[in-house]
N, C-alpha and C positions, 0 to 999 in steps of 0.2 A: 377758193382753197389751196392751191400752189402759192399764191404769193403770201400768205398768212404763215404758211408752212418755211418758206424760204426767209422771210424775216424772223423767225423763230431760232432758225438755223445760225443766221448773222449773228443774231443778237447772242447765241450761246458760243459761238467762236469768240466774240468779242470779250464776252465774261472769261473766256478762257486766257486770250491775251491778258486782259487784267489781272488774272491770277498769277500768272507766269511772271508779268512784269512785276507784282507785288512781292511774289517770293524772291526774285532776283534781286530787288531792292532791300529784302530783309536779309538776305545773305550780305550784300554788301555792308548793312548796317553792324550786323554781326561782326564781320570781320574788321570793319574799320573803328568802329566805336568801342564795343564791347570786348571782343577779345583783340584789340588792336596790337599790344606789344608783342603776346604769344605768337599770333600770327604773322606779323611782321619778323620777328625771329624766324620761324619756319621756313618763310618765304624766302628772308636773306640767304639763310644757308644752305637751302637748295638750289637756288635759281642765281647766285651771285657770287662774285671771286672778292674777297675781303684783303684788300693789302693796308697794311699800317704804314703810316709816315710819319718821321720825326722832323720837327723844324728845330735846325739847330739855331737858329738865331735867335728863337724864342724860348726854346727849351719844350714846345707843345707836341704832343701826339695826335695824329687826326687818323681815320681810317676813309680808305677809297674804296667805294662798291662798283664793280664792274660786272655787268649782265652777263650771264652764261646763256648766250643766244639760241643754241643747240637746244637746250633742256627749257628754256622759256617758252620756246614755238612748241615744243612739244606738249609741254603741260596746256598752253592756250588752246591748242589745236584739238588735243582731249576734251578740255572744258566746252569747246565749240561744238564738238561731236555728242557730247552727253546732253548738252541744253537742246540740239536739234531732234535728239531719239526723244527727248522727255517731251519736246513741243509735237513730235508726229505722233507719238503714243497718244498722246491726250487729244489731238485732233481726230486721231481714230474711234479712241473710245467715245466720243462726243458723237461723230458721226455713226459709229455701230449703235449706239443706245437710242441715237434720234431715228435711224432707220428700223430699227425694230420697234421703236414706238408708233411709227408712220404705219408698218405692216399692221401691227395690232389694231390702230384707229382705222384702217383699210378694212380689214377681215371684219371688224365689228360694221363698219359702216355697210359694206357689202353683204352682209347677213342681215342685216335692217333693212336694206333695200329688197333683197329676196323674200322675207316673210313678208313685207307688206306687198309684192306684188302677187305673190303665190295665195295669200291670204284675203285680197281684195279683187273686184272686177274692173280693172284699171289695165291700160295699154303701157308697154314695157317703156316706151318712150317718156312717159311721165314719171317714171320711177328711177331709172337708170339714166346718169348724164351719157354725154356722147362718148367719154373716155370708158365707159363700161358697155360699148356695142358688141363686143363678143359675148361677154359674159349676159348681155340683155338677148342676144339670138339664142343662146343655149338654153337659157331659162323660158323663151318663148316655146321653145321646141319641147321641152320637158314638160311644163304646164298644159300644151296640149296633147300630148300622149297621155298625161294622168287624165284629163278629162275625156278624153276617148274612152281610156279605161273605164273610168267612175260611171260614164253613161252606158258602156257596155254591160256592167254589172248590175246598173239598176234596170236596162231593159230587161236582162236575164232574171234579177228578181222580181221585176213586174209579170213577166210571161209565166215564172212558177207559181206567183202567188194567185194571179188568175186561173192557172191550171187547176191548182189544190180548190180555189173557190168552186170553179166548173164541177170538178169530182166528187165534191162536197155535196154539191147539189144533186148532181146524176145518181148518187147513193141513194137519195130518199126514195126516187121512183122506182127502182125495181125492188126495195125494200119494201116500200107501201104495197105494191104488188103481191108480193109472197106472203105479206101477213092477209092480204084481202082474201085469196085465194085457199090459203090454210082456213080462214076463218069458216068459208063456204063449205070446204071440204068439212069441217067438223060439224058444222050444224047441219047440214044436208044430209043425212045417213041413208036416207031412201034415195039419193041421187042417181041417175041410170049410169052406167059401167061407161058407156061412150062419154057421156059428158064428164064423169070423174078422171076419167083417163087424159081429156081434152087438158082439165085446170092442173091435173099432177103436171102434165107436160109443160104448160105456159109457168108453172110455178117452178120447176127446173130450170128453164131457160132463163127466168128473172134472177134465180138465184147464181146461177153460172155468171150473168153479166153481173152481179152484185160481188162476185169472187174476183172478175177481171178488174173491176175498178178498184178494190183494196187492193189486188196486187200491183196495181199502178202507184198507188201509195207509198208500196215499200219500194217500188224501182226507182222512186224520186230519193228516198232517204237511202239505199245502196250508192246511187250514183254521188250524192253528198257526201258519202263517207269512205269510197273506196279508191284506193290509188290502183291504176292498172300495171300489174307486173305480168312480163313476159317470161313464159318458160318455151323456149326456142327449142324447135327437133325439127329433123328433115320431114316433110310433108309432100303426099302426091295429089295436087289440087282435084285432078282428074278424079279420081276415086271419093276424094271429099264430097264433090258436086254431085256425085252418081246417089251417093248415101243421102243427101240433103233433101234429094228430089222424091228419093223414096218414101222419106219421112213425114213430106209434106203431101203425101196420097189424099189422107182425108180430106184436108183441108183445100185442097185443091177441086177434090170430088165435089165436096158440100157448095164450092163457090162455082162449079162448072169450069174452070179453068183445066187446062193442062201445060206440061212443062216439054219445051222441045231442047232437048241438052246436044250441044254440039261442043267437045271439047277433045283436044288434040291429047295424045298420049304423051307420059314422061313430063308433065309440068310439075319440077320439083320447085318447093321454096323451103325456105329455114324459117319458120316462124312457131306461134304458139297454136295449137291445133283447136283447142275452145275457143280462143280469142277469136280467131278466124271464122271458126264454125259459127259464132255468134253474129259476125260482120255478116255472113252469107245470109244467115239465117234471117236476119232483120229486113237486109234488102230483099230478099222474095217475099217474106210476111207483107212488106209495105208493096212489093208488087202486085201482089193477090189482093190486099185490100181496097186498092186504087185501080183496078182491072176490071174493064167488062166481064159481066158475066159470060161463058161460053167462048171465051177467047185464050188463045196459047199464050206462054210466057216464055220467051226465048232465051236460052242461056249459053252463052257462048264464050268459051276461053281459048286461049290459044299463046303459043311464045314468038317473043319477037327478040331483037339482038340482045337488049339489056333487061328487059322484064318479062314477064306474064301479064296478061289481060284476061279478066273476066267481063261480062257485058251480061246485064238482066233488062229484057227490053220487054214492057209491057204495053198492052192498048188500053187507052182509058181517058179521061177528060185530060185535055193538055194544061200543065202546070202553069200559070203566068210567070214571067222572068222575074218579079219582085219577090214572089214567093219560092222562086227555085234557088235563089241567092242566099235566102234563109232556111232553106231545109234540112241544113247540117247543123243549125242550132239547138243548142238545149232548149226541151220545154215549147218546140215549134211544133204547132199540129196544123195541119190544114183545116179551113174554116169547115166543112163539112164532117171533118172527122167526129166532132162533137154529136152529131144528128145521125151516127149509125154507132154498131157495136164494133167497128174495126179501129177507131181512133185509141191510139194508145197514148201514153204519158209524153210523148213528144222526145224521147230519149233514145230510140232505137238508132236513127241514122246518125245523132250526135256521137254516142258510143262508138258505132262503126268507124266513124273518121277517125276519132283518138285513136284504135285499134290498127287501122290502116298506116296512119301516120306512124305511129310506134315501130311497123314494120318497114319504115323507110320506102312505103308505097304512095298512092294517089287515089282519091275518091271524088268522083266528080258526076253531075246530074246533067241532063238533058231533056227538054220536052217540047215537042211540035208535032203537028199535024195529027194530035191525039196517039203519038208512040212517044213514051218516056223511058228514057235509057240510063241506067246507073252503070259506072264504068270504074273497075278497081285494077290497079296496077301494083305489082309485088315484084321486088327485085329477085332476080333468078339464083336459084342456090347452087 
């Protein structure tokens, strides 16, 4: 490729020299043949001294021309510089347009190589020549990043579709039960009061389960449409945690759990009360869902040099490491969540993570020896 381009350049240069030579010869021909008399008269008048000589012996008159060397040298030097300037300008223009053409060809070739590499499953060394090693390395990195993002989006979509399929299937069971028990209550008008109360209670439980599943559908829709926007203000985390544990008393009572709250005073942060309340709500609800019955859930909060930490510790089945790494991913649910009434849409912890990160904090989870800990840090106000 380089040899071919270099040959083209030298051919253009040779053509330029030929054009300049032809132009010079054309000028010579015009001045020496076509305009011979007028040019010679002009040249003689400007660059020669004319002396008239009379031959007394023959009576003839002749003219003697002596060059005016100072003017003639100036004229020749001017012509030389003009020719040199024309030649240099011609070389520059040819080199300039040749370089632009090469740049266009290079950009076009690079674009074609990039297109081929990005749209086909081939190695970068098979597409980019050695001269494009830096471009090849950058494109390989970009392609790898794009593939990771595409795979992550595909995994998320697959999990979401699986979850919707599960929820759609799960909707049938409580709905069938509600219809069945209502039919029994309608047909058996003489049913004993105790049995009637039992069927009504079961019907209500199934209807509540059905409502929860429908709410999960709305949760998925809201998550896809919403953009989290913070409305920050000074907050007292200690007071917020006290309110939270009070609000969860009925759920804790029904599950046989208690909360042991240990929070230092004056834990102030600058954040969105509604959003942080949702974070702690989601974490505590998750702790209750996966705790052993009749076990305490410990909530500890304190201040360090640069941040405030909040820990939620519950006793339950140890979460495997591979699932612990995915617990904050969207639409992720533990396998046993589908077999209980506690499994949500798999969005609670994902939303909690986004909110905490928007506040400049961190959220982590650890699980060992049947003890699971969720740790949240927030910058000090």
